[in-house]
N, C-alpha and C positions, 0 to 999 in steps of 0.2 A: 446580658446577664447582670443581675444586681452585683454579683461578685466582681464583674469587670468594672462596673461603675464605681464600686468601692475602691478598686485598685487605682482607677483614674483619679478619684477624689483625694484619697489619703491612704497612707499606710499607718495603721494605728498600733501604738505600743502603750502598755500600761504598767504602772508600778504595782507593788503588792497591795497598795491601798486603792487600787482600781481607778487611779487618775490617768487620763489619757493625754498623750503627747502626739500631735500630728507630725508626720514626716512627709515632706513633699519634695520631690526632685524637680528642679526647674532648669534643666540643662538648656543653655542658649537663651534663657529668658532675660537674664541680667549678666553683664560682664563681671560684676563682682557679687559675691554672696555674703550675707550677714553671718559671721561665724557663730552667732548665738542661736541660729536656726538649725534644728536637727534635720539631717537627711540620712538616707540609708548609708551613704558613703562615709559620713562622719560620726554616725551614732555608735556603731558596733566597734568600739575601741577600748572599752574598759570592762572588767569583770562584772561590775554592777549592771552594765548594759545587757549582759547575757541573762542575768537573773530577771531584770525587769521585762525583757522581751518575752520570756517564757511566761511570766506572770500575766502578760496580756492575753495569752492563749486561754487561760483558765476563765477569764472574764466572759468569753463567748459561751460558756456553759449556762449562764444565768438567764439569758434573754427569753427562752421559751417558757420560763416559769412565771413571767409577769402576768398578773391576773387582774381582772376588774369587771365592769359591767359589759365589756365586749368579749368576755370569756378569757381564755388563756391558751396559748399554743400547746402546752403540755397536755391539755385535755383531748387533743386529737387522737392520741394513742389509746385513750380510755374509751371515748365514744365509739371508736372503731371495733371494740370488743363486743358491743351490745349489752354490756353489763353496767352502764352508767346512764343516769338520768340528769335532767337539768330543768330549772324553773326560770332560766334567764332568757326571756324571749328575744332580747335584742342581740344576743350572741349567735348570729346567723351561721357563723362558721361551725359552731358546735352542732347545730341541727343538720347541716348538710352532711356532716360525717355520721352522726348518730342515725339518721334516717336513710343512709346509704344513697344519698343524692349528691355526693361530693363532685366538685368540678375543679378544674385547674386554676380557677380564680380564688380558691379558698386561701384566706390570709394565713391560716395556721401552717399550711404546707410551705408557703412562701417564706414565712419567718424561720422555720427550721432550715430551709435551703440556704437562705442568705446568711443567717447567723452561723451555721456550721461551716459554710465556705469562708466566712471571715476568720473563723478559728483556724481553718486549714491554711489560709493566707498568712496568718500570723505565725503558725507553726513552720511554714516554708521559709519565712524570713529568718526565724531563729536557726533552723537547720542549715540554711545557706550561709549565714554571716557569723554565727558564733564561732565556727572553727578558726576564723581569722583573728580572734581576740587572743592576746597574750595573757594567760591566766593559768592557775593550777590545772593541770591536765586531768586529774582525777575528778575535780569539781566540774570541769567542762563536760566530761563524759556523762556525769550524772544529769546535768542540766539538759544536755541534748537528749538523754533518755526520756526525760519528761516531755520534751517537745515531740519526739517520735510517738510516744504513747498517746498523747492528746490528738495528734493527727490521725492515728489509728482509730481512736474512739469516735471522732467526728465522721470519718469515712464508714465505719461499721454501722453507725446509725443511718447515715444517708443511703447506703447501698441496700439496707433492709427496707427502708421506706420507699425508695424511688427506683430501685433496680439499676439499670445501666445508667451511669452518671459520668460526668467529666472527671478525669483523674489528673489533677493539677499537683505537680510534685516539686515545683521550683518557685522561687520568688519572682513574681510576674511584674514586668515593666510594660510600657506601651509598645515595645518592639518584640516582646516575647511571642514565640510560637504558641504558647499555652494561653494567650490572651483570649482567644476564641477556641476553646478546646473541643475536640470530638468526645463523644461519650464512649466510655470503655465498657467492656464486658464485665459481668459480675465476677467472673473468675479473676480477671486482672485486678479488680479493686481488692478482692480478698488477698491476692498475692502481696499487694502493698501493705495491707493491714497486718498480715502475718510477719512480713519483713520488718515493719516498724516495731511490732511488739517484741520481736527477737532482739532488735537493737536495744530497746528499753530493758529487756531482760538481762542483757549483758553489760548494762551501764554502771553497775555497782551500787545502785540505790538500796537503801535499807529496807527491811521487811515491814517496818511500820513508821509512821510519821504523824505525830499528834497535830501538826499544823494543817493537815488535810492535803498536802502536796502528794504527787504521785510517788508511790513506793512499791516495793516488790510484791506485797500482798495484793495491791490493786492490779499490778501488771499480770500476775499469775491468774487472778480471778477473771480478768477480761479475756485472757488467753483461753481459759476453760470455756467461757461463753462463746467466743468466736469459733473454737473447734466444734463445740456442740452444735452451733448453727450450721457450720459447714457440713457436718455429718448428715443434716436434714436438708429440707428444701431451701433454695432451688438447686443447690449443687449436688446433694445426695452422695457425698463422699464416703458415707457409711462407716464400717467397723473401725478402720484405721483412725478416723477422726473422733469417734467415740472414745477410743483408747487414749488419744492425745488429750481430750477433755478430761477424762477420768484422772490421768496422771497430773495434769496441771491443778485441778481442784484438790487432789489428794495432797499435793505439795502445800497448798494453803492450810489444809486441815492439819497436816503433820508439823507445820511451822509452830503451832501452839500460840500463835499471836492473836487469835480471835476466838470468840466463843459467843453462844447465844446469850442475850440478855435474860435474866431470870423472869422479868415481867414485861408485858407488852407496853406498859407505860414508859419504859426506858427508850422505846423507839422514837418517841416524840418529846423527850426531855432534852432541852438545849444544853444542859450541863454534861450530857453524855453523847454529844453529837459526832465526835471523832473517836474512833477506836472501839474496842470490845466487839460488838456486832457490826458496827458501821465501818465498812472497809473503804468505800469511796463515796464522797458526797459533794454536792454543790455547796460551796461555803458562803455563809452569810454572817453578818455581825451587826447586832443591834446598834442603832444610832449611827452606823456607817453605811452598810448595805443590808437593810432589814429583809427578812423573808417576805415575799410579796404574794404568796398564794393563799394566805389565811382567809382573805375575804371571799375566796371562791368556794371554800369547803363548809361554809355555814349556811343555814337555810335562809331563804328569801324573806327578809323583813319580819323576822320573828322576835326581834328585840332581845336577843340573848347575848349579844357581843358588844364589847366596848368600841369596836370598829363602827364607823358611821355607815360604811358600805357592807350590807349583808346581801350578797348577790345570789345565793342559791345556785352557783355556777355548776356544781357537779356533786352527785351523790350516788350511792349504790342502788341498783335495782332491787326491789323487794324479793323477787324470785331467786336472785343469786344469794342474798344473805340467808334466806330461809332454806336454802339447799344445804347449808352446813349441817352436820350432825347436831342434834339438839343439845348434846352435852359438850360440844366444842367450845372451849373458852373464848376463842376468837369471835364467836357470834354473840357472846354476852355483852350486856350494856357497858359502854365505855371501855371496850377492849379494842376491837378494830372499828366499831361503829357506835353511834349514839342516836337515840330516838327522842331524847328529852334533855332539857337543860334549864338552868335557872334564868329568870328574867333579869335583864341588865340593870333595871332600876330597883329590883328587890330580889336579892339572891335567896330569899326564903320561898319564893314563888317559882313553881316548876312549869315549864312550857312544853307541851307536846309538839314535836317538830313535824310530824306527819310523814316521816320517811327515815331511811337509814343513811345518816351522814358520816363522813370519814373521820372518825376519831383518831385513827392511826397517824394523822398529819396535824393534829390539833395542838396548838401551843396555848396551854392553859393561861399562863401569865399574860401573854399578848392579847388573848381574847377577852379576858376579864378586867384588865387594867391598863397595860402599857401601850397597846396597839403598835408595838414595835418588836417584831419577832426576831429572836436570835437562833431560830431553828434551821438546821441544814436540810437539804433535800437529798435523800439517800439514792444513790445510783446502783451501788453493789453492796449487799450486806451478807453476812456469814450464812444466814439461812438459805440464801440463793446458792451459795457455794456448796453447801451440804446436799441440796436437792439436785444441783448439776452433777455432783459426784455420784449420787445414788442412781440417777437416770443413765449416765454414761457407763458406769461400771456394770449396771444390770444389762445393758446392751452388749457389753463385751463378754461377760462371763455368767450372766444370769444371777439369781438371788444368792447372796452369801451374807455372812454375818456383818461385814463392813458396810454393805449396801443397806441392810436393815438398820444398823446403828445410825447411819446418816439420816434416813428418812424418819426413824422413830424418835430421834432427838427433836425434830420439829413437832411430831405428834405428842410427845411427852409434855412439852410446854403448853400445848393446847388441851392437856388433860384427857387425851384420847389413848386407848389401848394400843400396845405395840402391834405392828403388822408382823405376820409370820406365816410360814407354810404356803406361800403363794407361788404360782407358776411365774415364769418370766413375763408372760403377757399380762397376767393379773397385776404383778408388781409394777410393770411399766405404767399402767393406767392409774394405779394408786399413787405413784409418784407424781404423775401429771396433775392429779387432783390436788395433791398437797401444794403444788406450785400455784394453781389457781387460787386456792384458799389462803395461802400464806403471803403471796407476793402481789395480790390484787391491788389495783389503783396505785401502782408504783412505776408505771410506764414499762412494764415487763410483759404482761399477758398477751398483748397483740403480737409482739415479736415471737412469743411461743406458738401462738396460733398459726402464724405464717410458716415457721420452720417445720412444724409438725403436720401442717395442713389439717388441723383438728380444731374443733371448738367445743367448749363444755356446754352441755345441755342441762341447765339447772332443773328442769322439770323431770327428766329421766335419770339425772345424775350419771349420765354416760357421755361419751365423746362422739360427736357427729363429725362427718367429713366437713372441712371448712366450706368448700363450695356446696351450696345447698342448705347450709345451716340457717335456721330461722331464729331471729331474735325474738325474745319473749313478747315484744310489742309489735311484731309483724314483719319488718323487712327481712329479706333473704340474701345472704352473701352469694356473690357471683365471682367468677374468675377475676374480674377487674379489681375487686377489693383485696387481692393479694399484694397490690402495690398502691401507693398514693399517686395522684397525678403530678407530673412535673409542672411547676408554676407557669402560667401563660406568659408572663413577662420574660421569663428566662428563655423560653422557646422563641419568643418574638425577637429577642436580642441576640440569640445565637442559633442560626438556622442549622447547625450541626446536631442539635438535640432532636430526639424523636420522642413524641409523646407516648406514654404507656397505653397499652391496649384498653379500649373501652372508654377513654376520656376524650 
């Protein structure tokens, strides 16, 4: 496993500025050790070591967002929906996923696997060694809460993407039993996720944190999503977990810490990147760690951007955008999408882009002048929480005013009429539709498709069964696409892993 190679090579820690320090244990290699070299044994001795070790975990959120002419790992979850197109011929991993010809050699899946297991490895180091540090116990508990949350986040994504996976829960050395771990059942992985989230929930973290660190709003929001997922496929835990999801999301709503932005432009305004609607985001900082997906969301060589690389890496399919109601504000030009823009060398000249590109992620200043984006990538936002509450609460008790208030808040911003007078089944599909339209191209839709076993048909504006759903450009989903393949190299290096069905 790449994870094992990573453990053998180095244990990485990072400061808040994302600089890395290698920690290498060399027992028996030298009779004397250089005290200036950090090792696991001598690093975790000061309060600042606790903080820096947890900061290292956050760094592992970023890698999938790296984009260029080879595509970007984050695109895997969008091409798997059948709602995204690309003009980037050399990004072969994109086409393998998009055309449902994916294999276990796909670099996107390998990147998710190795990056998230590195995050888990760093979290395990913090969880194992921070308790031995002499420091303020209240602060220690909060920092450990962050570590447990982040481990839960990585495992939640991995189990949804790959199914039965290794469950590594301790700091691994060359003598650890977990160096070559067996894969665990999906149930067992979710048990750890829920346990970690409960530890985070009881850690005393505040409800909000403008720095972007884990806080109670983030914890409760992810709990709502985890419980909603557990209520559906593949665990099918049903009503009790819909209730848990509704309660967790309602806590976020009742906290009054978050609200919808008044305008969609606020979603991609770097000045508003933490707080208000943005609950949890991958953090970027211009001139330090700049957002690096901007080159992916602009059309191929249309000369509209200050960036030299215009990759046309990903855009919305025409049929999906045109399935929005005609008066839906999200469909209007420069709301969620854009079809034209000014020429880079003459901003009075307008260029027709020939498709629907993703304006909801567009950093205006970076694209037109700085080429150094300060924009965060949103993981959880308040709109998602409202829709999770609406879906879960409707499953528990059917339509009521609070359910309507939640979904209609989303529709009001889109300048659509309120929903009312629907049956439970009708409201369920109306809420699903709002999730597709509101949360599109944010690495959320494919996860919804898998937990619901449903796919939105933009032609009929109805929901098809996942297995058998035909993408607008031809390919048909089969049972194997309910999971991504485990990477070839991981199975080769750990013979305890079993490949997912169909790969």
